[in-house]
N, C-alpha and C positions, 0 to 999 in steps of 0.2 A: 200549208197547206191540210185542209181538213174533205172529212166526206159528208157530205149528210145522204141519207137514203130515205126514203119511204117508200111504204108496203102498203100499197092497195088493198090488196089481201087482209092481210087483214086491220084495216082501217075503217070508222064504225061511222063517218061522217059525219063527227061532232061537233068540228066547227071551231073545236079546238086549237091550233096551232093557227088556224090564219090566224081569232085575234088574240091571241098571243105574240108571232113572227108573221105577222103580215107584208114584211120583206121576204117573207121567202114561202109563204104557203098561198093559196089563193083558192077561191072557192068558186066554180063555172057550174055550175053543177055537176060538179063532182071533185072536188080536193088535192086538186098539184099543187107539185110543187116545182115554184116558175122554173122557167126555164130549164128542165126537168128533159131527159128523154129518154121513156118509158121503155119495159121491156116486160112483156108477162107478168104485170101491175105496178111494178117492182123502178122506180124510178129514182134515180140518183144524183146531186150536185155537188161539186168540189169546191167549195167556200174557205175564207183567209177569217173572216172572222168569224167565231162561233159562239160569241155568247146567244146571239138569237135563239138560234138552233140548236143549243142547249135547253134554251129554254120552252120551244113546240119539245123539244123530245122528252125534257120531264113530264110535261104537260100532258099529253096523250095516254087515253087512260087503259090503251093497248096496245103499248109498243112497238107503232107503227112503225118511230122515226128516229133513226140511228144517230148519230156521228159518231165516228172514227177520225 
């Protein structure tokens, strides 16, 4: 199992993650990692399939997404 982390403090709200990985990200006024709980601007989620998560990580221009 892997973990995806989205840092809203770094995020510039460009929406590329929503375009690349709509299964994981949504834009409801701010970019959000679906089903993640955020604390101090950082949301994380345990995931099984990393393909979409890695695509979002690679596409993010400010490195606000990390997959481990």
